[in-house]
Backbone as a ProteinNet text record, in pm:
[ID]
protein_1_A
[PRIMARY]
XXXXXXXXXXXXXXXXXXXXXXXXXXXXXXXXXXXXXXXXXXXXXXXXXXXXXXXXXXXXXXXXXXXXXXXXXXXXXXXXXXXXXXXXXXXXXXXXXXXXXXXXXXXXXXXXXXXXXXXXXXXXXXXXXXXXXXXXXXXXXXXXXXXXXXXXXXXXXXXXXXXXXXXXXXXXXXXXXXXXXXXXXXXXXXXXXXXXXXXXXXX
[TERTIARY]
369.8	351.1	483.2	526.3	664	657.3	762.2	766.6	800.6	753.9	793.5	943.4	1005.7	1146.1	1168.5	1287.2	1332.2	1310.1	1315.3	1321.3	1190.7	1070	940.4	945.9	1001.5	1001	1092.7	1202.9	1299.4	1254	1147.8	1090.4	1021.7	983.2	907.7	997.1	1002.8	1075.6	989.4	1031.2	943.3	977.1	893.7	902	842.7	932.7	885	836.5	715.1	659.7	634.2	603.1	571.4	693	811.2	936.6	1002.3	938.9	1007.6	1028.9	955.7	968.7	1080.8	1138.2	1234.1	1211.3	1227.4	1190.6	1277.3	1218.9	1297	1394.1	1530.3	1628.8	1662.6	1754.9	1792.5	1858.3	1933.5	1990.9	1889.4	1787.3	1683.7	1609.3	1589.6	1519.4	1599.2	1721.7	1816.8	1812.1	1824	1827.5	1690.5	1587.8	1461.1	1456	1512.3	1499.8	1584.2	1702.7	1794.4	1712.9	1655	1587	1468.4	1387.3	1282.3	1339.8	1442.8	1502.6	1552.1	1589	1635.7	1530.9	1405.9	1299.7	1236.8	1223.9	1181.2	1050.6	985.9	875	749.7	671	562.1	462.6	405.7	314.8	179.6	130.3	-14	-106.4	-229.2	-326.1	-365.6	-383.6	-411	-523.5	-625.5	-737.6	-699.6	-729.8	-715	-764.3	-675.9	-708.7	-789	-917.6	-987.5	-940.3	-859.7	-799.4	-699.4	-636.9	-532.9	-585.4	-511.1	-563.2	-509.6	-598.9	-561.3	-560.5	-459.2	-460.8	-549.9	-608.9	-700.5	-643.9	-516.2	-446.8	-303.5	-235.4	-96.6	-102.5	30.2	39.3	-19.2	-78	-137.4	-63.1	-45.5	34.7	-62.3	-3.9	-62.7	44	-7.5	74.4	93.3	189.7	201.1	277	214.1	282.2	311.4	429.7	475.2	581	598.6	698.7	825.3	880.9	1016.4	1125	1141.6	1255.6	1218.4	1101.7	1048.7	1079	1017.4	1033.1	972	877.7	804.4	859.1	994.9	1046.9	1037.8	1066.4	1063	925.3	823.2	690.7	650.1	692.1	665.2	715.9	847.9	914.2	834.4	789.9	717.3	583.3	516	383.6	418.5	520.7	551.1	576.3	649.7	672.2	539	453.5	325.8	231.4	228	147.6	204.5	333.7	385.8	378.1	384.6	364.1	233.4	134.3	-8.9	-20	31.7	38.5	115.1	227.2	320.9	261.5	191.5	122.1	16.5	-48.2	-149.6	-88.7	17.9	89.4	138.2	189.3	232.3	123.8	-9.5	-120.5	-168.1	-101.7	-148.8	-206.2	-213.2	-255.3	-404.2	-458.5	-599.9	-660.7	-762.6	-821.2	-705.4	-615.9	-509.4	-405.1	-409.8	-316	-229.7	-100.6	-4.7	-17.6	13.3	24.2	171.2	192.5	332.8	330	397.8	399.3	496.7	448.8	526.4	505.1	629.6	634.6	691.5	624.4	658.2	683.7	789	821.3	767.5	675.4	624.7	685.2	791.8	875.1	786.4	657.9	579.3	520.3	513.1	464.7	336.4	227.6	112.6	121.4	203.4	213.4	295.4	380.1	446.3	356.4	270.8	173.7	87.3	47	-32.8	46.1	168.9	260.4	272.3	284.3	297.9	169.6	50.5	-61.4	-67.5	-19.6	-11.7	67.5	184.4	263.5	211.9	152.5	120.6	-20.6	-118.8	-242.3	-245.3	-145.8	-141.5	-53.1	72.1	164	151.5	157.8	166.3	29	-75.5	-202.3	-224.7	-178.8	-213.3	-366.8	-423.5	-560.7	-595.6	-497.9	-526.3	-391.6	-401.8	-288.3	-299.6	-203.1	-196.3	-121.1	-161.6	-87.2	-67.6	53.1	88.6	107.8	95	139.7	35.9	60.9	-27.5	-162.2	-261	-385.8	-389.1	-305.8	-285.1	-250.4	-155.3	-105.8	-216.3	-280.8	-393.4	-497.2	-530.7	-630.9	-578.1	-459.6	-397.2	-410.2	-370.9	-367.4	-498.2	-603.4	-742.1	-796.2	-761.2	-806.7	-758.5	-640.1	-581.9	-613	-673	-687.6	-800.3	-903.3	-1026.6	-1094.6	-1107.6	-1185.7	-1080.8	-950.2	-865.8	-868.8	-890.9	-894.5	-763	-764.7	-660.9	-683.3	-602.7	-624.3	-528.2	-574.3	-479.8	-456.4	-383.9	-357.1	-488.2	-494.2	-606.7	-586.6	-655.2	-642.5	-523.2	-461.8	-346.4	-273.4	-188.6	-124.3	5.3	58.8	195.1	169.7	270.2	257.2	259	339	343.2	211.7	149.7	17.8	-82	-80	-171.9	-151.9	-25.5	4.8	-40.3	-31.2	-65.6	-222.2	-290.6	-434.8	-484.8	-417.3	-458	-432	-320.6	-296.1	-400.4	-440.3	-539.7	-667.2	-702	-829	-830.3	-719.9	-709.6	-719.3	-659.8	-650.3	-795.9	-866.6	-1016.1	-1097.6	-1064.5	-1139.6	-1104.7	-967.3	-926.7	-1000.4	-1004.5	-1059.1	-1211.5	-1285.5	-1435.1	-1473.4	-1393	-1441.6	-1463.5	-1556.2	-1582	-1460	-1384.4	-1264.3	-1175.3	-1049.8	-946.7	-920.2	-1009.3	-1007	-1034	-991.3	-1004.1	-1148.6	-1237.5	-1377.7	-1434	-1417	-1469	-1411.1	-1270.4	-1207.1	-1256.5	-1272	-1323.6	-1462.8	-1551.3	-1675.9	-1678.8	-1588.8	-1584.3	-1529.4	-1437.7	-1383	-1493.3	-1578.6	-1679.5	-1780.5	-1810.8	-1923	-1876	-1744.5	-1689.2	-1696.6	-1676.1	-1671.7	-1817.4	-1924.5	-2059.6	-2078.6	-2007.3	-2031.6	-2073.9	-2129.5	-2175	-2056.2	-2073.3	-1968.8	-2024.5	-1945.3	-1799.4	-1786.3	-1676.4	-1658.4	-1586.6	-1644.4	-1581.9	-1451	-1350.8	-1219.2	-1216.6
563.1	426	347.9	272.6	212.9	74.3	58.9	-73.9	-170	-308.6	-414.4	-436.2	-487.4	-517.7	-652.2	-669.2	-792.9	-796.7	-925.4	-941.3	-880.7	-914.4	-870.9	-724.5	-643.2	-508	-459.9	-526.2	-491.3	-526.9	-614.3	-643.6	-539.9	-425.8	-326	-200.4	-153.1	-42.3	83	176.7	293.6	411	469.4	608.1	705.9	770.2	864.1	993	985.7	1101.2	1221.7	1185.4	1295	1389.9	1323.8	1390.8	1432.7	1413.3	1447.2	1323.9	1299.4	1173.7	1162.1	1044.5	1005.4	875	865.8	752.2	632.6	513.8	397.3	375.9	357.2	334.3	186.7	156.2	17.9	-36.1	35.8	-26.9	-71.3	2.5	-29.9	-157	-163.6	-276.6	-398.8	-387.8	-510.9	-548.7	-462.4	-496.6	-555.8	-510	-564	-723.8	-743.2	-878.2	-968	-919.5	-1002.4	-1036.1	-933.2	-952.3	-1053.3	-1033	-1128.2	-1277.1	-1297.5	-1429.3	-1478.8	-1397.8	-1451.5	-1485.8	-1448.2	-1484.1	-1620.4	-1708.1	-1857.6	-1896.5	-1788.7	-1831.8	-1874.6	-1962.4	-2008.8	-1890.7	-1882.1	-1782.4	-1830.5	-1840.5	-1883.5	-1780.2	-1799.7	-1700.6	-1631.8	-1504.5	-1418.9	-1316.5	-1306.7	-1205.7	-1089	-966.5	-845.9	-854.1	-813.8	-828.6	-695.9	-702.5	-577.5	-512.9	-602	-544.9	-448.4	-435.1	-341.5	-192.1	-116.7	18.1	114	195.1	291.8	435.8	505.4	631.6	727.9	818.6	913.5	1047.8	1066.3	1199.8	1161.4	1266.6	1240.1	1171	1141.1	1070.8	941.4	900.6	755	676.5	545.3	473.6	427.3	429.8	383.8	272.9	167.1	67.2	58.2	-4	-22.9	-158.5	-239.3	-367.4	-373.1	-411.1	-405.7	-512.9	-557.2	-660.8	-596.7	-529.5	-447.2	-527.4	-649.5	-738.5	-844	-842.7	-933.3	-887.8	-967.8	-927.3	-794.7	-753.5	-625.3	-510.5	-528.8	-429.8	-279.2	-260	-125.8	-69.3	-147.9	-103	-62.4	-161.7	-131.1	-4	19.2	151.3	263.7	259.8	361.8	392.6	282.2	294.7	367.2	325.2	386.2	528.1	582.9	720	793.5	742.7	813.8	801.3	692.9	670	756.3	752.8	844.5	988.2	1030.3	1172.1	1220.3	1142.2	1180.1	1199.1	1111.3	1128	1242.6	1259.5	1367.7	1513.1	1523.8	1641.5	1680.3	1571.6	1593.7	1637.6	1573.5	1614.2	1755.6	1810.4	1937.7	2038.5	2000.6	2088.9	2083.4	2009.8	2001.6	1856.8	1765.6	1638.6	1618.8	1495.9	1469.2	1487.8	1577.7	1610.8	1651.7	1722.9	1785.4	1667.5	1551.9	1444.9	1412.6	1395.7	1355.9	1198	1146.9	1010.4	961.1	837.8	785	661.3	650.5	534	428.2	305.5	187.6	88.3	50.1	-25.3	-164.9	-262.1	-399.2	-460.2	-541.6	-600.8	-746.2	-781.2	-919.1	-1002.5	-954.6	-1043.2	-1109.4	-1064.4	-1120.3	-1247.3	-1282.3	-1402	-1382.3	-1446.9	-1424.2	-1445.1	-1558.2	-1586.9	-1464	-1399.3	-1287.7	-1161.6	-1149.4	-1041.6	-1064.3	-1182.4	-1204.7	-1172.2	-1224.2	-1189.2	-1032.5	-966.9	-819.4	-757.4	-805.5	-754.8	-781.5	-901.1	-928.3	-834	-794.3	-698.6	-559.8	-513.4	-383.1	-350.1	-449.4	-419.5	-475.9	-563.3	-617.8	-527.9	-550.3	-474.9	-334.3	-282.6	-139.3	-74.9	-129.9	-66.3	23.5	-20.2	61.7	75.3	178.7	202.4	166.4	162.8	122	84.1	6.6	-39	-30.3	37.2	43.1	-79.2	-132.3	-251	-244.7	-262.1	-256.5	-393.2	-494.3	-633.5	-703.1	-829.3	-897.3	-931.9	-974.1	-1006.8	-1104.7	-1209.4	-1313.1	-1259.7	-1157.6	-1106.7	-1012.3	-943.8	-862.3	-941.5	-1057.6	-1147.8	-1201.8	-1244.1	-1293.5	-1186	-1055.4	-942.9	-918.1	-917.3	-896.7	-1003.6	-1125.4	-1233.2	-1223	-1155.1	-1149.6	-1016.2	-922.3	-782.5	-752.7	-837.1	-810	-685.4	-583.1	-463.6	-351.4	-385.5	-284.3	-288.6	-176.2	-176.8	-186.1	-269.1	-290.1	-213.5	-118.5	-26.7	-54.8	-119.2	-134.5	-10.6	-15	107.7	163	293.1	364.6	373.2	460.4	482.2	559.2	528.9	604.4	512	584.1	514.5	450.8	507.6	448.2	400.3	323.1	268.7	386.7	489.6	611.2	683.6	690.7	764.5	672.6	548.1	461.1	461.1	477.5	491	620.7	725	852.9	862.6	798.6	799.6	720.3	609.1	516.9	612.8	677	768.2	881.8	938.9	1041.4	984.5	874.7	804.4	783.6	738.2	713.7	852.6	953.3	1077.1	1132.6	1117.1	1159.6	1091.5	959.3	876.8	917.1	944.7	993	1119.7	1217.4	1350.1	1346.9	1248.1	1245.8	1157.1	1061.2	966.8	1040.5	980	1046	1039.4	924	898	834.6	853.9	785.6	644.9	560	420.3	331	205.1	114	98.8	72	49.5	177.7	293.7	417.6	451.8	429.7	456.1	365.3	227	142.6	163.7	222	259	379.4	484.7	590.8	552.7	461.3	404.9	334.4	254.5	187.5	286.3	389.4	479.1	557.4	594.7	673.8	588.5	452.5	368.8	316.5	354.2	315.3	167.6	109.4	-33.6	-61	-175.7	-205	-218	-195.8	-216.8	-318	-415.3	-439.5	-502.4	-472.7	-537.5	-682.5	-776.7	-912.5	-903.5	-980.8	-988.7	-1045.9
1368.6	1407.5	1382.2	1478.9	1475.3	1393.4	1324.1	1247.3	1350.5	1333	1421	1410.5	1512	1525.7	1452.7	1409.7	1345.4	1200.5	1144.2	1001.1	938.2	998.2	944.8	921.9	1014.9	998.7	875.9	866.2	761.7	624.4	609.6	479.9	415.2	486.3	435.6	410.4	286.8	252.2	278.7	361	392.6	320	255.6	186.3	279.3	366.9	472.7	419.6	348.4	287.3	377.1	502.6	593.5	624.2	599.6	629.5	491.6	378.3	260	176.5	73.5	2.6	-93	-92.5	-192.6	-257.3	-387.7	-466.1	-418.2	-443.6	-403.1	-516.3	-483.3	-583.5	-602.1	-694.8	-718.5	-600.7	-526.2	-397	-305.5	-289	-188.9	-238.6	-367.6	-427.4	-408.7	-423	-410.5	-273.3	-188.2	-32.5	3.4	-41.8	-22.3	-71.7	-189.2	-244.8	-152.1	-105.6	-19.6	106.8	159.7	290.8	271.5	157.9	129.8	123	57.9	33.2	164.3	255.5	383.5	482.6	452.6	542.7	499	586.8	549.7	633.5	699	776.2	675.4	728.3	643.1	604.7	494.4	445.9	463.1	576.5	609.4	573.9	524.9	505.5	638.6	628.9	749	712.5	781.9	764.3	846.4	799.4	859.6	1011.5	1105.6	1244.6	1285.9	1320.4	1357.5	1481.9	1561.7	1690	1678.7	1553.7	1521.3	1555	1630.8	1673.8	1570.9	1506.9	1411.6	1472.9	1466	1531.5	1446.1	1518.9	1455	1455.3	1484.3	1477.6	1427.9	1372.3	1327.5	1189	1142.8	1013.1	1016.5	911.5	893.1	787	799.2	706.3	586.8	473.4	336.7	284.3	241.4	201.5	46	-7.7	-156.1	-169.8	-251.5	-298.3	-445.4	-477.2	-611	-638.2	-759	-796.9	-831.4	-730.5	-760.5	-814	-756.1	-789.2	-881.8	-938.4	-1035.7	-1181.3	-1270.1	-1412.2	-1445.1	-1360.2	-1395.9	-1301.7	-1268.1	-1173.6	-1223.4	-1354.4	-1396.3	-1398.2	-1429.4	-1430.5	-1288.6	-1188.8	-1054.1	-997.7	-1035.5	-994.5	-1060.8	-1177.3	-1239.5	-1179.4	-1140	-1067.5	-945.7	-867.4	-733.7	-741.2	-848	-864	-877.9	-951.5	-971.1	-835.6	-782	-657.3	-538.8	-532	-419.5	-449.3	-580.1	-613.7	-573.6	-604	-563.7	-412.1	-334.8	-197.5	-144.6	-201.1	-173.5	-197.2	-305.7	-342.2	-226.4	-189.6	-80.4	48.7	86.3	209.5	195.1	83.1	63.4	86.9	63.3	76.2	218	300.3	450.1	480.9	386.8	422.6	387.9	422	416.8	556.3	568.6	694.8	791.6	742.2	830.8	863.8	807.7	842.7	726.5	752.5	649.7	627.9	519.5	489.2	484.7	526.8	525.7	448.7	343.9	244.5	289.7	301.9	333.7	208	164.6	34.7	55.3	-8	13	-126.2	-143.1	-262.4	-266.8	-354.5	-353.7	-452.8	-516.9	-617.5	-722.3	-743.5	-848.8	-796	-680.2	-619.2	-537.1	-565.9	-485	-341	-303.6	-162.2	-91.1	-171.6	-98.8	-106.1	-197.7	-195.6	-67.1	-37.8	81.2	194.6	207.6	323.1	333.7	228.6	232.6	296.7	267.8	333.1	469.2	502.8	651.9	742.5	680.5	741.7	742.5	632	623.8	697.9	703	764.1	900.1	938.1	1076.6	1163.8	1177.5	1262.6	1242.8	1109.5	1075.8	1060.9	1043.8	1044.6	925.2	804	686.4	660.6	624.4	597.7	461.5	376.8	225.7	172	56.4	-5.4	-152.5	-222.1	-361.7	-415.8	-536	-576.9	-731.6	-781	-915	-976.9	-888.9	-928.1	-1024	-1047.5	-1142.5	-1085.8	-1174.8	-1128	-1022.6	-1031.9	-928.7	-794	-791.4	-677.1	-616.8	-690.6	-643.6	-585.3	-645.7	-586	-454.6	-448.9	-319.4	-212.9	-258	-150.7	-103	-190.4	-144.5	-56.1	-89.4	6.2	152	165.5	292.8	363.8	282.4	334.5	427.6	410.9	488.7	450	539.3	497.1	443.1	448.7	402.3	249.9	180.4	41.7	-29.2	-140.9	-223.1	-345.1	-382.8	-497.2	-606.9	-722.4	-836.6	-917.5	-1021	-1101.2	-1163.2	-1162.9	-1229.2	-1380	-1444.6	-1587.6	-1620.9	-1737.3	-1785.5	-1883	-1968.7	-2078.8	-2022.3	-1921.4	-1860.7	-1728.3	-1672.6	-1535.4	-1443.6	-1472.1	-1373.1	-1370.8	-1481.2	-1488.2	-1418.9	-1425.4	-1354.5	-1202.2	-1171.4	-1014.1	-963.9	-1046.4	-1003.1	-993.8	-1085.6	-1082.3	-961.4	-921.8	-806.5	-683.1	-669.8	-564.3	-544	-655.2	-649.8	-602.2	-647.1	-610.7	-454.1	-407.3	-263.1	-183.8	-233.6	-162.6	-160.8	-266.8	-272.3	-164	-150.6	-53	102.9	115.8	242	288.7	191.6	223.2	231.3	176.1	194.9	298.2	348.4	442.2	577.2	663.3	785.7	884.1	873.2	941.5	855.3	868.6	780.5	843.4	826.6	883	762.8	769.7	640.7	594.6	680.4	643.7	571.5	636.7	584.7	452.9	445.2	315.4	204.2	232.5	138.5	91.5	191.2	143.9	61.7	75.3	-11.3	-152.2	-158.2	-282.1	-357	-296.2	-354.9	-408.6	-330	-381.7	-495.5	-500.8	-607	-747.3	-722.3	-843.9	-874.8	-791.7	-824.1	-809.6	-716.9	-684.3	-543.9	-517.9	-370.9	-285.6	-156.4	-54.4	44.8	84.4	41.6	-94.5	-149.3	-283.8	-257.4	-329.6	-321.2	-378.3	-331.2	-389.2	-529.8
[MASK]
+++++++++++++++++++++++++++++++++++++++++++++++++++++++++++++++++++++++++++++++++++++++++++++++++++++++++++++++++++++++++++++++++++++++++++++++++++++++++++++++++++++++++++++++++++++++++++++++++++++++++++

């Protein structure tokens, strides 16, 4: 799936896991911060567009939102390493239901309005089927409010941020593998069933 042209597309850092994953480095994070600062469009609330076409073959996009250039940058990078490793391991085994995942990463700078903007980009133009989030509770709440049926997955259990990211990634992989189709609603239903909670889950 092609990224949109222009500044909106450049705001997303892509970990091209289907072609061999590489961790986000400091240079990429700094570039993301500069690009985010350069964008001045209004951050209006946006609900997931059900008209987005999700491919049912080939690699599928998975989003990640973190405060990479905020005060919690080190923790966000550690979460990313664990989250990406879980997806990368799945890709190495042949993917989920024979499909590889492609990770797209957005820096929310620790701001709820940017978390909302990140969801807009990830689930709108790019069609992410799920989004991992290592940000604050306020950013997670803002992300869920804009995500519609697309599940927002915070850190799982673990002593360190990397362990929590890995647990969140493994949780998503299990949902991808058990869902009837790798589509937002089906993945969200599997996540809810695994956690023993009703679906859909209120933000």
